[in-house]
C-alpha positions in Angstrom: 64.7 72.6 91.0 63.3 76.0 90.2 63.9 79.1 92.3 61.8 82.2 92.3 64.0 85.2 91.4 62.3 87.5 94.0 63.1 84.9 96.7 66.7 84.9 95.7 66.8 88.8 95.9 65.5 88.5 99.4 68.1 85.8 100.2 70.9 88.0 98.8 69.7 91.0 100.8 69.9 89.1 104.1 73.3 87.7 103.3 74.6 91.2 102.5 73.1 92.9 105.5 73.5 90.0 108.0 70.1 90.6 109.6 66.5 90.2 108.8 65.6 93.7 110.0 68.3 95.5 107.9 67.4 93.4 104.9 63.7 94.2 105.3 64.5 97.9 105.5 66.7 97.7 102.4 63.9 95.9 100.5 61.1 98.2 101.9 59.1 95.2 103.2 58.1 94.1 106.7 60.1 91.6 108.7 57.3 89.1 108.8 56.8 89.3 105.0 60.5 88.8 104.4 60.6 85.9 106.9 57.7 84.2 104.9 59.7 84.7 101.7 62.7 83.0 103.1 60.6 80.1 104.4 59.2 79.6 100.8 62.8 79.7 99.4 63.8 77.1 102.0 60.9 74.9 100.9 62.1 75.2 97.3 65.7 74.3 98.4 64.5 71.5 100.6 66.6 72.6 103.5 67.2 75.5 105.9 69.4 78.2 104.5 70.0 80.3 107.6 70.6 79.7 111.3 68.8 82.3 113.3 70.8 83.9 116.2 70.2 86.8 118.5 73.0 88.6 116.7 71.7 88.0 113.2 71.4 85.4 110.4 74.2 83.0 109.5 74.2 80.8 106.4 74.0 77.0 106.7 76.1 74.8 104.5 73.2 74.6 102.0 72.9 78.4 102.2 76.6 78.8 101.5 76.2 76.5 98.5 73.3 78.5 97.1 74.9 82.0 97.7 77.1 82.3 94.6 74.3 81.0 92.3 71.7 83.3 93.8 74.0 86.3 93.3 74.8 85.3 89.7 71.1 84.8 88.8 70.2 88.2 90.3 73.0 90.0 88.5 72.3 88.4 85.2 68.6 89.3 85.5 69.6 92.9 86.3 72.0 93.0 83.3 69.3 91.6 81.0 66.7 94.2 82.1 69.3 97.0 81.7 70.4 95.9 78.3 66.8 95.7 77.0 65.8 99.1 78.4 69.0 100.7 77.0 68.2 99.2 73.5 64.6 100.6 73.8 65.9 104.0 74.9 64.2 103.7 78.2 67.2 103.8 80.4 70.9 104.4 80.5 73.3 101.5 80.4 76.0 101.2 83.0 79.6 100.2 82.5 81.1 98.6 85.7 84.8 98.4 85.4 87.9 98.1 87.6 91.5 98.8 86.8 95.0 98.9 88.3 96.4 102.4 88.9 98.4 102.8 85.7 95.4 101.8 83.5 93.0 104.0 85.5 95.3 106.9 84.9 95.5 106.9 81.1 94.1 104.0 79.0 90.8 103.6 80.8 89.9 107.3 80.7 90.6 107.4 77.0 88.5 104.4 76.3 85.6 105.7 78.4 85.8 109.1 76.8 85.5 107.5 73.3 82.7 105.1 74.4 80.6 107.9 76.0 81.1 110.1 73.0 79.6 107.4 70.7 76.9 106.3 73.2 76.0 109.4 75.2 73.5 107.6 77.4 76.1 105.3 79.0 77.0 105.8 82.6 80.2 104.5 84.2 81.2 103.1 87.6 84.9 102.6 88.2 86.9 101.1 91.0 90.7 101.4 91.2 92.9 98.9 93.1 95.5 96.2 93.1 94.7 92.9 91.5 93.3 91.0 94.5 90.7 93.7 95.0 89.7 93.7 91.3 89.5 89.9 91.1 87.2 89.8 94.1 85.0 92.6 92.6 84.8 90.7 89.3 83.8 87.4 90.9 81.2 89.1 93.1 79.7 90.9 90.1 80.6 94.4 91.5 82.3 95.0 88.2 82.0 93.3 84.8 85.5 94.0 83.4 88.8 94.1 85.2 91.9 95.7 83.6 95.3 94.5 84.9 98.5 92.7 84.3 98.2 89.5 82.2 98.1 86.4 84.3 96.9 82.8 83.8 93.1 82.2 83.6 91.4 80.7 86.7 88.2 78.7 87.1 86.3 82.0 87.5 88.2 84.7 85.6 89.5 84.6 82.0 91.5 87.1 79.9 90.1 88.7 76.8 92.8 87.4 74.4 92.3 90.1 71.7 92.6 93.0 74.1 96.1 93.3 75.4 98.9 95.8 75.3 102.3 96.7 76.9 103.7 99.4 79.1 107.1 100.0 80.6 107.9 100.6 84.3 110.8 102.7 85.5 112.6 103.8 88.7 111.1 107.3 89.2 112.0 110.3 91.3 111.1 113.9 91.7 112.7 116.3 89.2 114.9 117.8 91.9 116.1 114.5 93.5 119.9 114.6 94.3 120.5 111.4 92.3 119.8 113.3 89.0 123.2 115.1 89.5 125.2 111.8 89.8 127.1 110.8 86.7 126.8 107.3 85.3 124.0 106.4 87.7 123.5 102.7 88.5 120.7 100.8 90.0 122.9 100.0 93.0 123.0 103.7 93.8 119.3 103.6 94.7 119.6 100.9 97.3 120.0 103.2 100.3 117.6 105.9 99.2 114.1 106.0 100.7 111.6 104.1 98.6 107.8 104.3 98.4 105.9 101.6 96.6 102.7 99.5 96.5 102.8 96.7 99.1 104.6 93.3 99.0 102.7 90.8 97.0 101.2 93.3 94.6 102.2 93.2 90.9 104.3 96.4 90.9 106.3 95.3 94.0 107.0 91.9 92.5 107.9 93.5 89.2 110.4 95.8 91.0 111.9 92.9 92.9 112.5 91.0 89.6 114.4 94.0 88.2 116.7 94.2 91.2 117.2 90.4 91.2 118.2 90.6 87.5 121.0 92.9 88.5 122.0 90.6 91.4 121.0 93.3 93.9 119.1 93.1 97.2 115.8 94.9 97.6 116.1 98.7 98.2 115.3 100.6 101.4 111.4 100.5 101.2 110.2 102.9 103.8 106.6 103.3 102.7 104.2 100.7 101.4 100.8 102.0 100.5 97.9 101.1 98.2 97.2 104.8 97.6 98.5 105.9 94.2 97.9 109.6 95.2 100.1 109.2 98.3 102.8 107.5 96.2 102.9 110.3 93.7 103.1 112.9 96.4 105.9 111.0 98.3 107.9 110.7 95.1 107.2 114.1 93.6 107.4 116.2 96.8 109.1 114.3 99.6 112.2 112.9 98.0 111.3 109.2 97.8 112.1 106.9 94.9 109.4 104.7 93.4 108.7 102.1 90.7 105.9 103.0 88.3 104.7 102.3 84.8 104.9 105.4 82.6 101.1 105.9 82.1 100.7 106.2 85.9 102.9 109.3 86.2 102.3 110.8 82.7 100.5 113.8 84.0 103.1 114.5 86.7 105.9 114.1 84.1 104.2 116.7 81.9 103.8 119.0 84.9 107.6 118.7 85.7 107.1 116.8 89.0 108.1 113.2 88.4 110.2 111.4 85.8 112.2 108.3 85.3 115.9 108.2 86.4 118.3 107.5 83.6 119.6 104.2 84.8 120.8 101.5 82.4 118.8 98.3 82.9 116.4 99.8 85.4 113.2 99.4 83.4 111.0 96.5 82.3 108.0 95.8 80.2 104.8 94.1 81.2 101.7 92.9 79.4 98.2 94.2 80.3 94.8 92.9 79.4 91.1 92.9 80.1 89.5 90.2 82.2 85.9 89.0 82.5 84.0 86.3 84.4 84.2 82.8 82.8 80.5 82.2 83.4 77.7 84.3 82.1 77.3 86.9 79.3 79.2 90.2 79.3 76.6 93.0 79.6 76.1 95.2 76.6 77.6 98.5 78.0 80.8 96.6 78.9 81.0 95.2 75.4 80.9 98.8 74.1 83.8 99.7 76.4 85.7 96.6 75.4 85.3 97.6 71.7 87.0 100.9 72.5 89.7 99.3 74.5 90.5 96.9 71.6 90.7 99.8 69.2 92.8 101.9 71.5 95.2 99.2 72.6 95.7 98.0 69.0 97.2 101.4 68.3 99.6 101.2 71.3 101.2 97.8 70.4 
């Protein structure tokens, strides 16, 4: 069974927009023309792909089965065109990468800076988020590389085994936090303080929980849970909250005298970080260039 790529592009546009009219506007074609295109694709598939409703277009079971393959074929075609044009000097290549907060704060900017210096025509698109957001973006082809905490491979996502490094997380506080005046500070002394941290279920929260369990302690008084790294830093540096952060995430604030680790024996822990890619398909050329810089940079950090 052979599918016309332009038909798949039309199919993906309808799935993305949820309606024939919005998809036609996005593709700059008329609704009747787009409707004819979808009928031809349904003829190729041998079954209806959409159920037409007054409120929009909904996928049939066959349409849902086709969707991931249609998206993959469109993305791979776009990557191939982009790579060829970049090699011919006709267009700029684009790096599409996602990273957890600590990597987005230090390692990723260093790698991007080095890559863009060597290949000035490169452009970069970055998303920052917790792992579930990055994994979804990687599978959906929104990004081509995801940088995060090392976990087991899945059916769709695999780690780049020769690109991994470590960082260390600490209990952190503002430079003027009252606990800094306490002699022989212990982890138990932080239990009743106000904490701000990434939400339950995220890597940093689970990492922090492991450290407290290791000391046979209950969880601290978590008052604020947020996915905003900016908000976390402000709460810790300016509003008296404690937090749990890997050192690269607060490196700039440490140098500025706003945030630093509390000197507590046993209140730190290492984690391994790595790059991830999709199991299926080729890695686009621009992302390969970034991966080369990450390998070089992280090899120096181990």
